[in-house]
C-alpha positions as CSV (number, residue, x, y, z in Angstrom):
1,X,0.0,0.0,0.0
2,X,1.4,3.3,-0.9
3,X,1.9,5.8,1.9
4,X,-1.2,7.9,2.7
5,X,-3.3,6.2,0.1
6,X,-6.3,3.9,0.5
7,X,-5.5,2.0,-2.7
8,X,-2.3,0.8,-4.2
9,X,-1.3,-0.2,-7.7
10,X,-1.4,-3.9,-8.6
11,X,1.5,-6.0,-7.4
12,X,2.3,-9.7,-7.6
13,X,2.4,-12.0,-4.7
14,X,6.1,-12.3,-5.5
15,X,6.4,-8.6,-4.6
16,X,4.5,-9.2,-1.4
17,X,6.8,-12.1,-0.6
18,X,9.9,-9.8,-1.0
19,X,8.4,-7.0,0.9
20,X,7.4,-9.2,3.8
21,X,10.4,-11.4,3.7
22,X,8.1,-14.4,3.8
23,X,7.3,-17.4,1.6
24,X,4.0,-17.8,-0.1
25,X,2.9,-20.5,2.3
26,X,3.6,-18.3,5.4
27,X,1.8,-15.4,3.8
28,X,-1.2,-17.6,3.1
29,X,-1.3,-18.9,6.7
30,X,-1.0,-15.3,8.1
31,X,-3.7,-14.2,5.7
32,X,-6.1,-16.9,7.0
33,X,-5.4,-15.8,10.6
34,X,-6.1,-12.1,9.7
35,X,-9.3,-13.1,7.9
36,X,-10.4,-15.2,10.9
37,X,-10.0,-12.4,13.4
38,X,-11.7,-9.9,11.2
39,X,-8.8,-7.8,10.2
40,X,-8.7,-8.7,6.5
41,X,-11.2,-9.1,3.7
42,X,-10.1,-11.0,0.5
43,X,-11.7,-10.7,-2.9
44,X,-10.7,-12.9,-5.9
45,X,-11.2,-12.6,-9.6
46,X,-10.5,-15.7,-11.7
47,X,-10.3,-15.7,-15.4
48,X,-9.0,-18.4,-17.7
49,X,-5.3,-17.9,-17.0
50,X,-4.9,-15.8,-13.9
51,X,-6.3,-15.0,-10.5
52,X,-6.2,-11.5,-9.0
53,X,-6.8,-10.6,-5.4
54,X,-7.8,-7.5,-3.5
55,X,-6.8,-7.4,0.1
56,X,-8.8,-5.0,2.3
57,X,-7.3,-4.2,5.7
58,X,-9.8,-3.6,8.4
59,X,-9.3,-1.7,11.6
60,X,-9.0,-3.6,14.9
61,X,-11.8,-3.8,17.4
62,X,-11.7,-1.6,20.4
63,X,-11.0,-3.4,23.6
64,X,-14.7,-3.2,24.6
65,X,-15.7,-4.7,21.2
66,X,-13.1,-7.4,21.5
67,X,-14.1,-8.5,25.0
68,X,-17.8,-8.5,23.9
69,X,-17.0,-10.7,20.9
70,X,-17.9,-14.3,22.0
71,X,-15.4,-16.1,19.8
72,X,-12.4,-13.8,20.2
73,X,-12.6,-13.5,23.9
74,X,-13.1,-17.2,24.4
75,X,-10.2,-18.0,22.2
76,X,-8.0,-15.6,24.1
77,X,-9.2,-17.1,27.4
78,X,-8.3,-20.6,26.3
79,X,-4.8,-19.4,25.1
80,X,-3.9,-17.4,28.2
81,X,-5.8,-19.0,31.1
82,X,-8.1,-17.4,33.6
83,X,-5.7,-15.2,35.5
84,X,-3.9,-13.6,32.6
85,X,-7.1,-13.2,30.7
86,X,-8.8,-11.4,33.6
87,X,-5.7,-9.2,34.1
88,X,-5.8,-8.1,30.4
89,X,-9.5,-7.5,30.6
90,X,-9.1,-5.3,33.7
91,X,-6.2,-3.5,32.0
92,X,-8.2,-2.7,28.9
93,X,-11.5,-2.0,30.6
94,X,-10.5,1.3,32.1
95,X,-13.5,3.6,32.8
96,X,-13.9,6.9,30.9
97,X,-12.0,9.8,32.2
98,X,-13.8,11.5,35.1
99,X,-12.8,15.1,35.5
100,X,-11.7,16.2,38.9
101,X,-14.2,18.2,41.0
102,X,-14.6,21.8,39.8
103,X,-13.7,21.1,36.1
104,X,-16.2,21.4,33.3
105,X,-15.7,20.3,29.7
106,X,-14.9,23.0,27.2
107,X,-14.1,20.9,24.1
108,X,-14.9,22.7,20.8
109,X,-17.1,21.0,18.3
110,X,-16.0,20.5,14.6
111,X,-18.2,23.4,13.4
112,X,-16.7,25.7,16.0
113,X,-13.2,25.0,14.8
114,X,-13.6,24.6,11.0
115,X,-15.5,26.6,8.5
116,X,-17.0,25.2,5.3
117,X,-17.2,27.9,2.8
């Protein structure tokens, strides 16, 4: 992917292998893991002689979304065990910032900062 662009020009899997320093089998296995955890969508176009792929990277879940996802949090629980899992859950489940007594929020809205016209 080109810097600061949402789309890149077409490249071969060989280019990806060189860029990543990985073999095709390792790239495929990593791809499956990324698909499985919802970080990658894959599209394929097959014609008579070639196959072309589009890889769409997706943003990770927030900690709250992750721990509410039944499959992901159970998988992590089984991998880490109860104590480590609960420690991570507590670490990533911080409450929203509560301002100290006497403070009031003065955050500006988008339209207060930017003008359209």
